[in-house]
Structure formats: C-alpha cells, structure tokens
C-alpha positions in Angstrom: 5.9 -39.5 -58.8 2.7 -38.6 -57.4 2.8 -35.6 -55.2 1.0 -36.3 -51.7 0.5 -34.2 -48.6 2.1 -36.8 -46.4 5.0 -37.2 -48.5 4.8 -33.1 -48.2 5.3 -33.2 -44.9 8.1 -35.9 -44.3 10.0 -33.8 -46.5 9.4 -30.8 -44.6 10.1 -32.3 -41.4 13.6 -33.3 -43.4 14.1 -29.7 -44.1 14.1 -28.8 -41.0 16.1 -31.4 -39.4 18.5 -29.9 -41.8 18.6 -27.0 -41.4 18.9 -27.4 -38.1 21.9 -29.7 -37.7 23.7 -28.6 -40.8 22.8 -24.8 -41.0 22.1 -22.8 -44.2 25.0 -24.2 -46.4 23.9 -27.6 -45.8 20.4 -27.3 -47.1 20.5 -28.6 -50.0 17.3 -30.9 -51.9 19.9 -33.8 -51.9 20.5 -33.7 -48.2 16.8 -33.3 -47.7 16.1 -36.3 -49.8 18.7 -37.9 -48.1 17.1 -37.2 -44.5 14.2 -38.2 -45.4 15.4 -41.6 -46.8 13.4 -40.6 -50.3 15.0 -41.7 -54.1 16.9 -38.6 -55.4 15.1 -36.0 -56.8 11.9 -36.0 -54.5 12.7 -33.2 -52.7 13.3 -31.2 -56.0 9.7 -32.4 -57.0 8.3 -31.0 -54.5 10.1 -27.7 -53.5 11.6 -26.3 -57.1 13.7 -23.8 -55.7 15.4 -23.0 -52.4 12.9 -20.0 -51.6 10.3 -22.8 -51.6 12.4 -25.4 -49.4 12.1 -21.9 -46.6 8.7 -21.5 -47.1 7.7 -25.2 -46.6 10.1 -24.7 -43.7 8.2 -22.2 -42.1 4.5 -23.6 -42.6 6.0 -27.4 -40.7 7.4 -25.1 -38.2 3.8 -23.3 -37.6 2.2 -26.4 -37.7 4.3 -28.0 -35.2 4.6 -25.5 -32.7 0.8 -24.9 -32.6 -0.4 -25.3 -28.7 -1.8 -28.8 -27.8 -5.8 -27.6 -27.9 -5.9 -29.4 -24.7 -3.7 -27.4 -22.5 -5.0 -24.5 -24.0 -8.7 -25.3 -23.1 -7.7 -26.1 -19.5 -5.2 -23.1 -18.6 -8.7 -20.9 -20.4 -10.3 -22.2 -17.4 -8.1 -20.0 -14.9 -8.4 -16.5 -14.2 -6.4 -14.1 -15.7 -3.3 -12.8 -14.5 0.4 -13.1 -14.1 0.0 -16.5 -12.6 -1.8 -18.0 -16.0 0.4 -15.5 -18.1 3.4 -17.2 -16.5 1.8 -20.4 -17.9 1.4 -19.7 -21.0 4.8 -18.3 -21.7 6.1 -21.8 -20.1 4.1 -23.6 -22.5 5.6 -21.5 -25.5 8.9 -22.8 -24.1 8.0 -26.3 -23.6 7.0 -26.2 -27.2 10.2 -24.9 -28.9 11.9 -27.2 -26.2 10.1 -30.2 -27.5 10.7 -28.8 -31.1 14.5 -28.7 -30.8 14.9 -28.8 -34.2 12.4 -26.5 -35.4 13.8 -24.0 -32.7 17.2 -24.2 -33.9 16.2 -23.9 -37.5 14.6 -20.4 -36.5 17.7 -19.5 -35.7 19.9 -20.3 -38.2 16.7 -18.6 -40.8 17.2 -15.5 -38.8 21.2 -15.6 -39.7 20.5 -16.3 -43.6 17.9 -13.7 -43.3 21.2 -11.2 -42.7 22.7 -12.6 -46.1 19.4 -13.2 -48.2 16.8 -10.5 -48.8 14.1 -12.9 -50.0 14.8 -14.6 -46.8 14.4 -11.6 -44.6 11.1 -10.7 -45.9 9.1 -13.8 -45.5 10.6 -14.4 -42.1 9.9 -10.8 -41.1 6.0 -11.2 -41.7 6.1 -14.8 -40.4 7.7 -13.4 -37.1 5.2 -10.3 -37.1 2.0 -12.1 -38.3 3.4 -14.6 -34.4 3.5 -11.5 -32.5 0.9 -9.5 -33.6 -1.3 -13.2 -32.6 0.1 -13.0 -29.3 -0.7 -9.3 -28.4 -4.6 -10.3 -29.6 -4.4 -13.4 -27.7 -3.2 -11.8 -24.9 -6.3 -8.9 -25.0 -8.8 -11.6 -25.6 -7.5 -13.9 -22.3 -7.7 -11.0 -20.4 -4.2 -11.4 -19.5 -1.7 -8.8 -18.2 0.4 -6.9 -20.4 0.4 -4.5 -23.3 1.5 -4.8 -26.8 5.2 -3.4 -26.1 5.3 -5.8 -23.3 4.2 -9.0 -24.9 7.5 -7.6 -27.7 9.9 -7.9 -24.4 8.6 -10.9 -23.4 9.4 -12.1 -27.4 12.8 -10.8 -27.1 13.3 -12.2 -23.5 12.3 -16.0 -24.7 14.2 -15.7 -28.0 17.5 -15.2 -25.9 16.5 -17.6 -23.2 15.8 -20.3 -25.9 18.7 -19.4 -27.3 21.0 -20.0 -24.4 19.2 -23.1 -23.6 19.2 -24.8 -26.6 22.4 -23.9 -27.7 25.7 -23.1 -25.2 24.1 -22.0 -22.0 26.2 -20.1 -20.1 24.7 -22.0 -17.5 23.7 -25.0 -17.3 21.9 -25.5 -13.8 19.1 -23.2 -15.1 15.7 -24.1 -15.4 13.7 -22.2 -18.4 10.4 -22.8 -16.2 11.7 -20.8 -13.3 13.3 -17.7 -15.4 10.0 -17.5 -17.1 8.2 -16.8 -14.5 11.2 -14.2 -12.8 10.8 -12.4 -16.0 6.9 -12.6 -16.3 6.7 -11.5 -12.5 9.3 -8.7 -12.8 8.1 -7.6 -16.1 4.7 -7.6 -15.2 4.7 -7.2 -11.3 2.6 -9.0 -9.1 
C-alpha cells in the first residue's frame, strides 16, 4: 500500500474520534481502520505502534486547533487590554468546543498518562510547549497578565471545558460569559 499524507491525516482524524468516543481501551488499529472506513491493516501500515498512534493524534489535534489567521488578524488590530485578552480566550474555547472530539481525546490522553509513562512524557512536553507558546504570544501582543496568570487561565479553561464538554454542573452556563468573568476577575478591569 502506498503511504500518503492525505490518508495519514484521515487515519489520524479517525484515531482522534475513536479515542474520544471509545476511550483509551478502544483505541486499536482495527478500530481506527473501521472508523476511517479503510481496509483492515491500513492503520498499522501507517502507525506501527500505539506510541506512534498517540504521536499522530497529538500532531493532528495541534493542526486542528490552530488559530484561524483571519480571526487573529482582526484581533491583532485591536488595542491590547483585558477585553482583547478575553477575545483571545474565547477564540481558544471556541476552537476546542468546535473540535469536541479533539478536546475529549485530550482529556482521554491525560487520563491514560496517569497509567503510561510514555504518554505522560509526550503529553507533558506537548502541554508545556503550548503553555510557553501562549505566554510568548501574550507578551508579543502586549496583553495583560504575567506568565503565572497565563498558567491560571490554562487551569481555568481546562476545568471549564471539561465541565462544558462532559457532564455540566449547570447546562445553562454560557462559556463566553464564564471566560469574560474569569478574565476580568483575574486581571482586573
């Protein structure tokens, strides 16, 4: 079978869906093949091991969660401050809620990381790189908040998304409103 980037992406997207829908135990080569509607053995041709599947999932999630350049170009024209910071946070929440399977898959990987050191290692590296990129972006854009504040927002958004995407404690809560309250309370206005 000829390997190609398009098929790899299709399989990685299928792996994200399988992980989100079936959990870590359901993440098998056969399940990925079935989800991708690919011939049996296709996933193992692209990903020889579970570790390679996890790597492909993280890479694909990173690609899917990239900011929309048009949205960020528009936001970059606004003056820095708490309101702009809030809009960037909302964009992050929207990207994760619009990519629900990716967000749920990340939560599944975090649970698996408590049992598998290799998953913990790659996920820790991935998450810390994301946090560092957010800190650098915040500084580059002249937004309010120190590195410790950005870390607090990571904790807060993780909790908000876990609640919103799984079993909400209050189904009437609007995530955009929560983000606004968090930003204003943590950064002042």
